[in-house]
C-alpha positions in Angstrom: 103.4 95.5 109.5 102.0 92.5 111.3 101.6 94.1 114.7 101.2 92.4 118.0 101.1 88.8 116.7 103.0 86.0 118.3 103.7 83.1 116.0 101.9 79.9 116.9 102.8 77.3 114.4 100.9 74.3 113.3 102.7 71.5 111.4 102.1 71.6 107.7 101.1 68.0 107.6 98.6 68.6 110.5 97.1 71.8 109.1 94.0 71.3 106.9 94.5 73.3 103.7 92.0 75.9 102.6 89.1 74.4 100.6 89.6 75.3 96.9 86.1 76.6 96.2 85.7 77.5 92.5 83.9 80.5 91.3 81.1 78.3 90.0 80.5 77.0 93.5 80.3 80.3 95.2 76.9 81.4 96.5 75.9 83.8 93.7 73.1 85.5 95.6 75.4 86.3 98.5 77.9 87.7 96.1 75.3 90.0 94.6 74.1 91.2 98.0 77.6 91.6 99.6 80.4 92.8 97.4 83.3 90.4 97.9 86.4 91.9 99.5 89.4 91.7 97.2 92.9 90.6 98.3 94.1 94.1 99.1 91.1 94.8 101.3 91.6 91.5 103.1 95.3 92.3 103.6 94.6 95.7 105.0 92.0 94.3 107.4 94.0 91.3 108.6 97.6 92.4 108.5 98.0 96.1 108.7 97.3 98.6 111.5 98.4 102.0 110.1 97.3 104.0 113.2 99.7 101.9 115.4 102.5 102.2 112.8 102.2 106.0 112.6 102.1 106.4 116.4 105.2 104.2 116.6 107.1 106.0 113.9 106.3 109.4 115.4 107.2 108.2 118.9 110.5 106.7 117.8 111.4 109.8 115.9 111.0 111.8 119.1 110.4 115.2 117.3 107.8 116.6 115.0 108.4 114.8 111.7 106.6 116.2 108.7 107.7 114.1 105.7 107.4 110.3 105.4 108.8 108.1 102.7 107.2 104.6 102.6 109.3 102.3 100.4 107.7 99.0 99.1 104.5 100.8 100.1 101.9 98.6 98.3 98.6 100.4 98.9 100.4 103.0 101.0 98.0 102.8 104.0 100.7 104.1 106.3 101.3 107.2 104.1 97.6 107.9 103.9 97.2 107.6 107.7 100.2 109.8 108.2 98.6 112.6 106.1 95.1 112.1 107.6 96.4 112.5 111.1 98.4 115.6 110.1 95.3 117.1 108.5 93.4 116.5 111.7 96.1 118.5 113.6 96.0 121.3 111.0 99.6 120.4 109.8 100.9 120.5 106.3 102.6 117.1 106.0 104.0 115.2 103.0 104.2 111.5 102.2 105.9 109.6 99.4 105.0 106.0 98.5 107.2 103.9 96.2 106.3 100.5 94.8 106.5 98.5 91.6 102.8 97.6 91.7 100.8 100.1 89.7 97.5 98.5 90.7 98.4 99.0 94.4 99.5 102.6 93.8 96.2 103.4 92.0 94.3 102.0 95.0 96.4 104.2 97.3 95.6 107.2 95.1 91.9 106.5 95.3 92.1 105.9 99.1 93.8 109.3 99.6 91.2 111.0 97.5 88.4 109.4 99.5 90.0 110.5 102.7 90.4 114.0 101.4 94.1 114.1 102.2 96.7 116.1 100.2 100.4 115.9 99.9 100.7 112.2 98.8 103.3 111.6 96.0 103.2 108.1 94.5 106.2 106.8 92.5 106.2 103.6 90.5 109.7 102.1 90.5 112.3 99.9 92.1 113.2 101.1 95.6 116.6 99.4 95.5 118.0 99.3 92.0 119.4 102.1 89.8 115.9 102.8 88.6 114.9 103.9 92.1 112.8 107.1 91.5 113.9 110.3 93.2 111.6 112.1 95.5 110.8 115.7 95.3 112.5 116.4 98.7 114.2 114.8 101.6 112.4 112.8 104.3 112.1 112.9 108.1 111.1 109.2 108.3 111.7 106.4 105.9 109.7 103.3 106.6 109.8 99.8 105.1 107.0 97.7 106.5 105.5 94.2 106.0 109.0 92.6 106.2 109.8 94.1 102.8 113.4 94.7 103.6 113.7 91.0 102.8 113.3 91.8 99.1 116.9 92.9 99.2 118.9 89.6 98.9 122.5 90.7 98.7 124.4 92.6 101.4 126.1 95.0 99.0 122.6 96.0 97.7 121.3 96.4 101.2 124.2 98.7 102.2 123.7 100.7 98.9 120.0 101.1 99.6 120.6 102.2 103.2 123.2 104.7 102.0 120.6 106.2 99.6 118.1 106.3 102.5 120.7 108.1 104.7 121.2 110.7 102.0 117.4 111.3 101.8 117.2 111.7 105.6 120.2 114.1 105.6 118.2 116.2 103.1 115.1 116.2 105.3 114.2 118.7 108.0 115.1 121.6 105.6 118.6 120.1 105.1 119.3 119.7 108.9 118.6 116.0 108.8 118.0 114.1 112.1 115.5 111.7 110.6 115.1 107.9 111.1 115.0 104.8 109.0 112.7 102.1 110.3 111.9 98.6 109.1 110.2 95.6 110.6 111.6 92.0 110.6 110.7 88.7 112.2 112.9 86.1 113.7 113.4 83.6 116.5 113.4 79.9 117.1 110.7 79.2 114.5 111.7 81.6 111.8 112.8 78.7 109.5 110.2 76.2 110.6 107.5 75.2 108.1 104.0 75.6 109.3 101.1 78.0 109.4 99.2 80.4 111.6 95.5 81.0 111.3 93.4 83.8 112.6 89.8 85.1 112.1 89.0 88.8 111.6 85.6 90.4 111.4 85.3 93.1 108.7 83.5 96.4 109.0 80.5 94.7 107.4 79.1 91.2 107.9 82.1 89.4 106.5 84.3 87.2 108.6 87.8 86.7 107.1 89.9 83.6 107.7 93.5 84.6 107.4 96.4 82.0 107.0 100.0 82.9 107.1 102.2 80.0 106.0 105.9 79.3 105.9 106.1 77.2 102.7 109.9 76.9 102.3 113.0 77.9 104.2 116.7 77.5 103.7 118.8 78.5 106.8 122.0 78.2 104.6 120.9 81.1 102.4 118.5 82.7 104.8 115.9 82.6 102.0 112.2 81.8 102.8 109.0 81.6 100.8 105.9 82.7 102.7 102.3 83.1 101.6 99.0 84.6 102.8 95.6 83.1 102.0 92.1 84.4 102.7 88.7 82.9 103.0 85.7 85.3 103.2 82.4 84.2 104.8 79.1 86.0 105.2 76.8 84.6 107.8 78.8 81.4 107.8 78.7 80.9 104.0 81.9 81.1 101.9 81.6 83.9 99.4 85.3 84.0 98.3 88.5 82.0 98.6 91.9 83.5 97.9 94.5 80.7 98.3 98.1 82.2 98.2 96.7 85.7 97.5 100.2 87.0 98.3 103.4 85.0 98.0 106.7 86.3 99.2 110.3 85.3 98.4 112.4 87.0 101.1 115.8 86.9 102.7 115.6 86.9 106.5 118.2 89.4 107.7 119.3 88.8 111.3 119.4 91.6 113.7 123.3 91.7 113.8 123.4 91.6 109.9 121.0 94.5 109.6 122.7 96.6 112.3 126.1 96.1 110.7 124.8 97.1 107.3 123.1 100.2 108.8 126.3 101.3 110.5 128.3 100.7 107.3 125.8 102.9 105.4 126.6 105.8 107.7 124.0 105.6 110.5 125.4 106.3 113.9 123.0 104.2 116.1 120.6 101.3 115.8 117.8 100.5 118.1 115.3 97.6 118.3 111.7 98.0 119.5 109.4 95.1 120.3 106.4 96.9 121.8 104.7 98.0 118.6 101.1 98.7 119.7 101.5 102.1 121.2 99.1 105.0 121.5 99.7 108.4 120.0 102.0 110.4 122.1 103.3 107.4 124.0 107.1 107.1 124.1 108.3 103.7 123.0 111.1 101.9 124.8 114.0 100.2 123.0 115.0 96.6 123.8 117.9 96.5 126.2 118.0 92.8 127.1 117.9 89.8 124.7 115.4 88.1 127.0 112.8 90.8 126.1 112.6 89.3 122.6 111.4 85.9 123.7 111.4 82.8 121.6 109.8 84.3 118.5 109.5 88.0 117.7 108.5 90.8 115.4 110.4 94.0 115.9 111.0 97.4 114.5 114.7 98.2 113.7 115.5 101.9 113.8 118.6 103.6 112.5 119.5 107.2 113.0 
């Protein structure tokens, strides 16, 4: 989830592109002394904030959720954080991560091992189609982050997926249900505007990461967009790695009314929208009650229960 970021667009024609530095031009001595961050590490540092996501999910749930299912999980950083926090509280939690990317899942498995957490189940498969792998049990929370709900292009597929999620939630809490489905989406006046946003992030070492989020293509007629993320890694001002278009996404931008209608058709009784995403553990989040709260451009968490 891209948390707490307000879009500030630069016109594509006005935005200088990342310099395409080849491997042969990289400073080899710097690369030997400072292992270059890969695209997954850069993504986790620049885009994700698992501690905020876990605090938000627990706050929105409102109870004591034990089991999390993270669909389209990638490296499953939210699942690992979920388990790590439960471990620190002395709780026996579970987390299930589902993704098609075996490399990302192996990274998640290694991360969980390094954190010393248990209870992580990783499944390689399609979260949406008939090949969607079954989990070992129901879930208290199902989370789809990083705008990945946009990988579902057709409404009938969206409703079918949400129905499957509702069944999993009904089986959670020892069969008593009461869980939540949550996904993040973005929208607003500039949702279909081409352009880019650039930020700089210090790493945990001496690296500085330049991060560029770009809207490459958009069609309001079909609600389809193509977005990309690029990285440039510097150490002491010297470029040690460039990753142009490290991640490229082809998404459908579901509107809030479309998503809410699909959720209700799938059997959920209520739908809420949350804009304040950076909350502390134990803080109670407040749902949006007035359209003016969203502002011109927004990133929100949509919650169905």
